[in-house]
KOLLO-462349 format. One record per residue (C-alpha): residue number from 1; residue in three letters; x, y, z. Coordinates in steps of 0.5 Angstrom, whole numbers, padded with zeros to 4 digits. Layout:
    k    r     xx     yy     zz
  NUM  ala      X      Y      Z
...
% end
This chain:
    k    r     xx     yy     zz
    1  met   0000   0000   0000
    2  thr   0003   0007  -0002
    3  asp  -0003   0012  -0003
    4  trp  -0002   0015   0004
    5  ser  -0006   0021   0006
    6  thr   0000   0025   0010
    7  glu   0007   0025   0010
    8  gln   0008   0022   0017
    9  glu   0004   0016   0014
   10  ala   0009   0015   0008
   11  phe   0015   0017   0013
   12  trp   0013   0011   0018
   13  ala   0011   0006   0013
   14  gly   0018   0007   0009
   15  ala   0025   0006   0010
   16  phe   0025   0010   0016
   17  gly   0020   0006   0020
   18  asp   0024   0000   0018
   19  ala   0030   0002   0021
   20  tyr   0026   0004   0027
   21  thr   0024  -0003   0028
   22  asp   0031  -0006   0027
   23  arg   0033  -0001   0033
   24  asn   0028  -0004   0038
   25  leu   0028  -0011   0038
   26  gly   0033  -0013   0043
   27  pro   0032  -0017   0050
   28  glu   0034  -0010   0054
   29  ala   0029  -0006   0051
   30  leu   0023  -0012   0052
   31  ala   0025  -0012   0060
   32  asn   0025  -0004   0060
   33  arg   0018  -0004   0057
   34  val   0016  -0010   0062
   35  ala   0018  -0005   0068
   36  leu   0014   0000   0065
   37  phe   0007  -0004   0063
   38  ala   0008  -0007   0070
   39  lys   0006   0001   0073
   40  val   0001   0002   0068
   41  leu  -0003  -0004   0069
   42  asp  -0003  -0003   0076
   43  his  -0009   0002   0074
   44  ala  -0012  -0004   0070
   45  ala  -0012  -0010   0074
   46  asp  -0018  -0013   0071
   47  ala  -0017  -0012   0064
   48  glu  -0017  -0018   0059
   49  thr  -0017  -0015   0052
   50  phe  -0012  -0009   0049
   51  leu  -0012  -0005   0042
   52  glu  -0005  -0002   0041
   53  leu  -0005   0003   0035
   54  gly   0002   0004   0032
   55  ala   0004  -0003   0035
   56  gly   0011  -0003   0032
   57  ala   0015  -0010   0032
   58  gly   0011  -0012   0038
   59  leu   0015  -0010   0044
   60  asn   0009  -0007   0048
   61  val   0005  -0013   0046
   62  arg   0010  -0018   0048
   63  ala   0011  -0014   0055
   64  ile   0003  -0014   0056
   65  arg   0004  -0022   0055
   66  val   0009  -0023   0060
   67  leu   0005  -0019   0065
   68  arg  -0002  -0022   0063
   69  pro  -0001  -0029   0059
   70  ala  -0008  -0029   0058
   71  ala  -0009  -0023   0054
   72  arg  -0012  -0022   0048
   73  ile  -0009  -0016   0044
   74  thr  -0010  -0013   0037
   75  ala  -0004  -0009   0034
   76  val  -0005  -0004   0029
   77  glu   0001  -0002   0025
   78  ile   0003   0001   0018
   79  asn   0010  -0001   0017
   80  asp   0011  -0008   0013
   81  ala   0017  -0010   0017
   82  ala   0014  -0009   0023
   83  val   0008  -0013   0021
   84  lys   0012  -0019   0020
   85  his   0015  -0019   0027
   86  leu   0008  -0018   0030
   87  lys   0005  -0024   0026
   88  arg   0010  -0028   0029
   89  leu   0007  -0027   0036
   90  gly   0002  -0033   0035
   91  pro  -0006  -0033   0035
   92  glu  -0007  -0029   0041
   93  val  -0005  -0023   0037
   94  glu  -0009  -0020   0032
   95  thr  -0005  -0016   0027
   96  val  -0008  -0011   0023
   97  his  -0004  -0008   0017
   98  gln  -0007  -0001   0016
   99  ser  -0006   0006   0018
  100  ile  -0009   0008   0025
  101  leu  -0012   0014   0021
  102  thr  -0016   0009   0017
  103  phe  -0017   0004   0022
  104  glu  -0024   0003   0024
  105  pro  -0025  -0002   0030
  106  arg  -0031  -0007   0030
  107  arg  -0031  -0008   0037
  108  gln  -0029  -0005   0044
  109  tyr  -0023  -0007   0048
  110  asp  -0022  -0006   0056
  111  val  -0016  -0002   0054
  112  thr  -0014   0002   0048
  113  leu  -0007   0005   0048
  114  thr  -0001   0008   0044
  115  arg   0006   0009   0046
  116  gly   0011   0014   0042
  117  val   0005   0014   0037
  118  leu   0001   0021   0038
  119  ile   0008   0025   0038
  120  his   0008   0023   0031
  121  ile   0001   0025   0028
  122  ala   0000   0031   0025
  123  pro  -0004   0036   0030
  124  glu  -0009   0036   0025
  125  gln  -0010   0029   0025
  126  leu  -0010   0028   0033
  127  pro  -0018   0029   0034
  128  ala  -0019   0023   0029
  129  val  -0014   0018   0033
  130  tyr  -0017   0021   0040
  131  asp  -0024   0019   0037
  132  thr  -0021   0012   0036
  133  leu  -0018   0011   0042
  134  tyr  -0024   0013   0046
  135  ala  -0029   0009   0042
  136  ala  -0026   0003   0042
  137  ser  -0025   0003   0049
  138  cys  -0030   0000   0054
  139  arg  -0026   0002   0060
  140  tyr  -0019   0004   0060
  141  val  -0015   0009   0055
  142  cys  -0007   0009   0056
  143  ile  -0003   0014   0053
  144  ile   0005   0014   0054
  145  glu   0008   0020   0050
  146  tyr   0013   0026   0051
  147  tyr   0009   0031   0055
  148  asn   0009   0038   0054
  149  pro   0004   0043   0057
  150  ala   0003   0047   0050
  151  pro   0004   0044   0043
  152  val   0011   0044   0040
  153  glu   0014   0041   0034
  154  val   0021   0038   0035
  155  pro   0026   0036   0030
  156  tyr   0026   0029   0030
  157  arg   0033   0026   0027
  158  gly   0034   0032   0023
  159  gln   0027   0031   0020
  160  gly   0022   0037   0021
  161  gly   0014   0036   0021
  162  lys   0015   0029   0025
  163  leu   0015   0030   0032
  164  phe   0010   0034   0036
  165  lys   0010   0034   0044
  166  arg   0003   0037   0047
  167  asp  -0001   0035   0053
  168  phe  -0005   0029   0050
  169  ala  -0008   0027   0056
  170  gly  -0011   0033   0057
  171  asp  -0013   0034   0050
  172  met  -0017   0027   0051
  173  leu  -0020   0029   0058
  174  asp  -0023   0036   0055
  175  arg  -0025   0032   0049
  176  phe  -0029   0027   0053
  177  pro  -0032   0029   0060
  178  asp  -0033   0022   0062
  179  leu  -0026   0020   0062
  180  glu  -0023   0020   0069
  181  leu  -0015   0020   0070
  182  leu  -0013   0014   0074
  183  gly  -0006   0015   0075
  184  tyr   0000   0018   0071
  185  gly   0008   0018   0072
  186  phe   0014   0019   0068
  187  val   0020   0015   0067
  188  tyr   0027   0018   0066
  189  arg   0032   0016   0061
  190  arg   0037   0014   0067
  191  asp   0032   0010   0071
  192  pro   0034   0003   0072
  193  trp   0029   0001   0067
  194  pro   0030   0007   0063
  195  gln   0025   0010   0058
  196  asp   0026   0016   0053
  197  asp   0023   0021   0058
  198  val   0016   0019   0057
  199  thr   0010   0020   0061
  200  trp   0004   0015   0062
  201  phe  -0003   0016   0063
  202  val  -0009   0012   0065
  203  met  -0016   0014   0064
  204  arg  -0022   0011   0065
  205  lys  -0029   0011   0063
  206  arg  -0034   0013   0069
  207  asp  -0039   0008   0067
  208  pro  -0035   0003   0063
  209  arg  -0038  -0004   0060
  210  pro  -0036  -0010   0064
  211  pro  -0029  -0012   0063
  212  gly  -0028  -0016   0057
  213  val  -0035  -0015   0054
  214  pro  -0035  -0012   0047
  215  ala  -0040  -0007   0044
  216  his  -0041  -0012   0038
  217  his  -0037  -0018   0035
  218  pro  -0033  -0018   0029
% end
């Protein structure tokens, strides 16, 4: 598929996305991600089903499965090389090879999440992604991104128009009044289990469906 509607989609679907996939496959990266999700999932103890938008090669999927071996996960990813890795993770992981800008979920999940994805979405496209995260969740929304109190563009590996920081959680709390903030935290790059200075947020719908109950079946 090559007919992308934004420059960011083309960027991540192409060679740069391939290189990113190759950089994020080691066992140390997985161990650090498990430590991150151990904190995050403390706020979603009853979650059984997950939807990740922009899943890459499956590092977050693998971390969640370490912590929740019975989890059922749908992973949406645009990059061909990353999708090949996702498809090796077994039948418990449903892989959707598609842009998150065109993805239309056919059911709801206990948790919808992104990690290092919203920062790479053009600001004018964010509302549509927020809507997908919200609509596809029957209970929790988790975002793990670079935080900044005001929107700002930052050069990314010498590239312009590819990285945008802002208060993504604040955007969602303002957009969806029935979301409540359950927890948040920062993981420093010099932490014993480091992340790249990311901030995580877990939000919950105030009147959610029971865990594991979809809106309707595919």
